[in-house]
GUVEX-599386 format. One line per 5 residues: number of its first residue (from 1); their letters; for each residue x, y, z of C-alpha. Coordinates in Angstrom, 1 decimal. Layout:
NUM) A) X/Y/Z | ...
end
This chain:
1) MKNIL) -0.1/0.3/0.0 | 2.8/2.7/1.0 | 4.4/1.3/-2.4 | 1.6/2.1/-4.4 | 1.1/5.6/-2.8
6) KKTLF) 4.7/6.5/-3.1 | 4.7/5.7/-6.6 | 0.8/7.3/-7.3 | 2.6/10.2/-5.6 | 5.7/10.5/-7.4
11) GSVLA) 3.9/10.2/-10.6 | 1.6/13.6/-9.7 | 4.6/15.2/-8.9 | 6.6/14.2/-11.9 | 3.3/15.1/-14.1
16) TSLLF) 2.8/18.4/-12.4 | 6.6/19.3/-13.3 | 6.4/18.2/-16.7 | 3.4/20.2/-16.9 | 5.0/23.6/-15.7
21) LGACG) 8.4/22.7/-17.6 | 6.1/22.9/-21.0 | 4.2/25.9/-20.2 | 7.7/27.6/-18.9 | 9.2/26.2/-22.1
26) GDEAS) 5.9/26.5/-24.5 | 6.1/30.2/-23.7 | 9.4/30.7/-24.0 | 9.2/29.2/-27.3 | 6.1/31.3/-28.4
31) SDANA) 8.4/34.5/-27.7 | 11.1/33.1/-29.5 | 8.6/32.6/-32.4 | 6.8/36.2/-31.8 | 10.7/37.2/-32.0
36) NNDPA) 11.1/35.4/-35.1 | 7.8/36.5/-36.7 | 8.3/40.1/-35.8 | 12.4/40.9/-35.4 | 11.2/44.7/-34.5
41) TDYPS) 9.6/43.8/-31.3 | 12.6/45.3/-29.5 | 12.7/48.5/-31.7 | 13.1/51.4/-31.1 | 16.4/50.0/-28.3
46) GPITV) 16.5/53.5/-27.1 | 16.2/57.1/-27.8 | 16.0/58.2/-31.2 | 18.2/60.6/-32.3 | 16.8/62.8/-35.4
51) VVPAG) 19.1/64.9/-37.3 | 17.8/67.7/-39.2 | 20.3/69.2/-41.5 | 19.4/73.2/-41.3 | 19.3/75.3/-38.3
56) AGGDT) 16.7/75.7/-35.6 | 14.0/78.3/-36.4 | 13.1/76.9/-40.0 | 10.6/74.9/-41.7 | 12.2/71.9/-41.4
61) DLNTR) 13.3/72.1/-37.8 | 9.4/73.3/-36.7 | 7.7/70.3/-38.9 | 10.2/67.7/-37.4 | 10.1/68.9/-33.6
66) IMAKY) 6.3/68.6/-34.4 | 6.1/65.1/-35.9 | 8.6/63.8/-33.2 | 6.4/64.9/-30.5 | 3.4/63.0/-31.7
71) LEKEL) 5.9/59.7/-32.7 | 7.6/59.6/-28.8 | 3.8/58.5/-28.2 | 4.1/55.9/-30.7 | 7.3/54.3/-29.9
76) DTNIV) 7.3/54.6/-26.8 | 10.9/56.6/-26.6 | 12.4/59.8/-26.5 | 13.3/61.3/-29.3 | 16.5/63.8/-29.4
81) VSNVT) 16.4/66.0/-32.7 | 19.7/67.3/-33.8 | 20.4/70.4/-35.9 | 23.6/69.0/-37.9 | 23.9/72.2/-40.5
86) GSGGA) 26.9/72.7/-43.3 | 27.1/72.6/-46.8 | 23.6/73.1/-47.7 | 22.6/70.0/-45.8 | 25.1/67.5/-47.5
91) TGTQT) 26.9/67.3/-43.7 | 23.7/66.3/-42.1 | 22.7/63.6/-44.3 | 26.5/62.1/-44.2 | 26.1/61.9/-40.3
96) VLDAK) 22.9/59.5/-41.0 | 24.7/57.5/-43.7 | 28.0/57.6/-40.8 | 25.8/56.2/-38.4 | 25.5/52.4/-36.7
101) PDGQT) 22.3/51.2/-39.1 | 20.2/50.4/-36.0 | 17.3/52.5/-36.4 | 18.3/55.0/-34.0 | 19.5/57.5/-36.2
106) VLAFH) 17.1/58.4/-38.8 | 17.0/61.5/-41.3 | 14.6/64.2/-41.3 | 14.6/66.5/-44.5 | 13.5/67.7/-47.2
111) NSMLL) 13.6/68.4/-51.5 | 17.0/69.9/-50.8 | 18.7/66.4/-50.8 | 17.8/66.2/-53.9 | 19.1/69.5/-55.2
116) NNVFG) 22.6/68.6/-53.4 | 23.3/66.0/-55.6 | 22.1/67.9/-58.8 | 24.4/70.6/-57.9 | 27.2/68.2/-57.4
121) LTDYT) 27.9/68.8/-53.8 | 27.1/65.2/-52.7 | 27.7/62.4/-55.1 | 24.5/60.5/-53.3 | 20.9/61.0/-53.3
126) YDEFK) 17.6/60.3/-51.7 | 17.8/56.6/-53.5 | 21.1/55.9/-50.9 | 18.6/56.1/-47.8 | 15.8/53.8/-46.9
131) MAGVG) 12.8/55.8/-46.9 | 10.6/55.5/-43.4 | 7.6/57.7/-45.5 | 6.6/61.2/-45.3 | 3.9/62.9/-42.9
136) VLDQS) 3.5/66.2/-44.6 | 3.4/68.5/-47.6 | 4.5/72.4/-47.7 | 2.3/73.6/-50.6 | 2.6/77.1/-50.0
141) NTFLT) 5.9/77.7/-51.4 | 5.5/81.8/-52.1 | 6.9/84.9/-53.1 | 6.7/87.5/-50.3 | 7.7/90.9/-51.1
146) SPDSE) 6.9/94.5/-49.0 | 3.8/96.1/-49.2 | 5.1/99.4/-50.6 | 6.7/97.2/-53.5 | 6.6/98.3/-56.9
151) FQDIP) 4.6/94.9/-57.7 | 2.1/93.1/-55.9 | 1.2/90.0/-57.8 | 2.8/87.6/-60.6 | 1.9/89.8/-63.5
156) SLIEY) 3.0/92.8/-62.4 | 5.9/91.3/-61.0 | 6.9/89.9/-64.7 | 5.9/93.3/-66.2 | 8.7/95.4/-64.0
161) AKANP) 11.4/92.2/-64.6 | 11.1/92.5/-68.0 | 11.2/96.0/-68.3 | 14.2/96.7/-65.8 | 16.3/93.0/-66.6
166) GEVTM) 18.5/92.2/-63.5 | 16.9/94.5/-61.5 | 14.6/92.7/-59.0 | 16.7/91.6/-56.2 | 15.7/87.7/-55.1
171) ATEIG) 16.9/86.8/-51.6 | 17.9/82.7/-52.4 | 19.9/80.1/-50.7 | 22.6/79.1/-53.7 | 21.9/75.0/-54.2
176) SMTYI) 18.5/75.3/-51.7 | 14.9/75.0/-53.0 | 14.4/78.3/-52.9 | 17.3/78.4/-56.0 | 15.9/76.1/-57.7
181) QTLQF) 12.4/77.6/-57.5 | 13.9/81.0/-58.9 | 15.8/79.2/-62.0 | 12.6/78.2/-62.7 | 10.2/80.7/-62.7
186) QELAG) 13.0/83.0/-64.4 | 12.4/80.1/-67.6 | 8.9/80.0/-67.1 | 8.6/83.9/-66.8 | 11.4/84.7/-69.5
191) VEFNI) 13.2/87.2/-67.0 | 16.0/87.2/-65.6 | 16.6/88.2/-61.2 | 19.7/89.6/-59.3 | 19.5/86.4/-57.3
196) VDIGG) 21.5/88.0/-53.7 | 23.1/84.5/-52.0 | 21.2/85.5/-48.5 | 21.4/82.0/-46.4 | 18.9/80.5/-44.7
201) ASDKI) 15.0/81.4/-44.0 | 15.5/83.8/-40.8 | 17.7/85.5/-43.0 | 16.0/86.4/-46.0 | 13.3/87.1/-44.0
206) AALLG) 15.1/89.5/-41.7 | 16.6/90.6/-45.7 | 13.3/91.5/-46.6 | 12.5/93.2/-43.3 | 15.2/95.1/-43.8
211) GRVDI) 14.4/96.6/-47.5 | 17.9/94.9/-48.9 | 15.8/92.6/-51.3 | 12.5/92.8/-53.1 | 11.3/89.2/-53.3
216) VPTSL) 12.1/86.4/-50.5 | 10.6/82.8/-51.8 | 9.8/80.7/-49.0 | 7.0/79.3/-47.2 | 4.0/81.0/-45.6
221) GLVSG) 3.5/78.8/-43.0 | 7.0/80.4/-41.7 | 5.8/84.3/-42.2 | 2.0/84.0/-41.7 | 2.2/86.5/-38.8
226) YIESG) 3.6/89.5/-40.9 | 1.0/88.2/-43.5 | -1.2/89.1/-40.7 | 0.2/92.3/-40.0 | 0.4/93.8/-43.3
231) DMVSL) 4.1/93.2/-43.1 | 5.0/91.3/-46.0 | 2.6/90.6/-49.2 | 2.2/87.0/-51.0 | 2.3/87.0/-54.6
236) GIMAE) 0.8/83.5/-54.9 | 1.9/80.1/-54.0 | 2.7/77.2/-56.4 | 0.0/75.1/-56.0 | -2.4/73.4/-57.9
241) ERLEG) -5.1/75.0/-55.6 | -5.7/77.5/-52.9 | -5.0/76.7/-49.8 | -7.9/76.1/-47.4 | -6.3/78.4/-45.0
246) APDVP) -5.2/80.9/-47.3 | -8.1/81.1/-49.4 | -7.1/85.0/-50.9 | -3.5/84.0/-51.7 | -4.0/82.5/-55.6
251) TFKEQ) -1.9/80.5/-57.3 | 0.9/80.6/-59.6 | -1.1/78.8/-62.1 | -3.7/81.3/-61.8 | -1.3/84.6/-62.4
256) GIDIV) -0.3/82.6/-65.5 | 2.8/80.8/-64.7 | 2.2/77.3/-64.5 | 4.6/75.9/-61.5 | 3.5/73.8/-58.9
261) IDKIF) 5.9/72.6/-56.2 | 5.1/70.2/-53.5 | 7.8/70.4/-50.4 | 7.7/66.8/-49.0 | 8.9/66.2/-45.7
266) YWGFD) 10.4/62.6/-45.1 | 12.0/60.5/-42.9 | 15.1/58.4/-43.9 | 17.7/55.5/-42.7 | 20.8/54.2/-43.6
271) PETPD) 20.2/51.9/-46.1 | 21.5/48.6/-44.1 | 18.7/49.5/-41.5 | 16.5/46.2/-41.2 | 13.1/46.4/-42.8
276) EYVAK) 11.0/45.8/-40.2 | 12.5/48.6/-38.0 | 11.5/51.1/-41.0 | 8.7/49.3/-41.8 | 7.5/49.6/-37.9
281) FSEAI) 8.8/53.5/-38.0 | 6.8/54.2/-40.8 | 3.5/52.5/-39.5 | 4.0/55.0/-36.8 | 4.5/58.1/-38.9
286) EKVVA) 0.5/56.8/-40.3 | -0.6/56.9/-37.2 | 0.5/60.6/-36.2 | -1.1/61.8/-39.4 | -4.8/59.8/-38.4
291) NEDYQ) -4.4/61.6/-35.1 | -6.5/64.8/-34.8 | -4.0/67.0/-32.5 | -1.5/66.4/-34.8 | -3.6/67.4/-38.1
296) KEIED) -4.6/70.5/-36.3 | -1.2/71.9/-35.3 | -0.1/70.8/-38.5 | -2.5/72.9/-40.5 | -2.4/76.0/-38.3
301) SWLSP) 1.1/76.2/-40.0 | -0.4/75.9/-43.4 | 1.0/72.3/-44.1 | -1.2/69.4/-45.3 | -1.2/66.3/-42.8
306) VYLDQ) -0.8/63.5/-45.4 | 1.0/60.1/-45.4 | 2.7/58.6/-48.4 | 4.5/55.2/-47.7 | 7.7/54.2/-48.3
311) EATNT) 7.0/53.3/-51.9 | 4.6/56.5/-52.6 | 7.7/58.4/-50.9 | 10.6/57.4/-53.6 | 7.8/57.8/-56.3
316) KLEEI) 7.2/61.2/-55.2 | 10.6/61.9/-54.8 | 11.3/60.4/-58.6 | 9.5/62.7/-59.9 | 10.5/65.7/-58.2
321) NASYQ) 14.5/64.8/-59.0 | 13.8/64.8/-62.3 | 12.1/68.3/-62.5 | 15.5/69.3/-60.9 | 17.7/67.6/-63.1
326) EAFEK) 15.4/69.7/-66.2 | 15.4/73.0/-64.8 | 19.1/72.8/-63.9 | 20.0/71.8/-67.2 | 18.1/74.4/-68.9
331) SEQ) 19.6/77.0/-66.4 | 23.1/75.8/-67.6 | 22.6/76.0/-71.5
end
């Protein structure tokens, strides 16, 4: 009887132990399986550094910081924005390419990276990066002038520039988006400006307020306060349609110049970064764009909260790059 009892007890303990070990092993196996099925489970592994190849205070910096604030919640990590200036953005972009491809360093930039390649500042362009996607489009690219200017719209600007070739002073930054916009406008309108290399957005705005230049190409969102106060006048926007937030500002197309320029703010990783990490980051961007609080905050800057996935981002950049190459080649003829 004792032997039978001992065997029964031993059997029960053994069975219980095996069940326990099996359960633990099952959990571990399940965990391993989940990890194998989703390599991005542990991403991000710490704070993410976002490299902005432009100075603080500009539209790139502002838009990046707004998006980063919401991305922190979606990715459950801290995001540190690092402004790395120099060589028209080339220094910052190279910083990301030199970083460890672990998804913890990401580039936040816009069309200017394409221009760095077009103008020969870099031997790489957008296709050297693994794109995560786009969360916002700037369709408010404009020409600004002062309220007492000789011209207050695009037709009067063209008329004056043709009558006074080389006299209208255009503030820009050589090799930047404003520079290529100026070249494209000159070609389409048949005019010639006095193009002056002033510097970044804040420098150009200060130059216009100080009366040192006649025209400043920039984004409406950066100067909304000056427009509302009457210190600056927008000659129009380079968009297909008028902006909902600025219905009184006509497009260039309405005024006879068929130029449409979308400025896209994209996020790029080192090309060796695991696809799963980039996909997870892109999914987080998509969720942010769907967030009503984000939409309101970004629309207050007259920007459009639009999500483009990785494939759509590359297609858009390819289209923009082709237009820049064409404009540059024409300017060299």
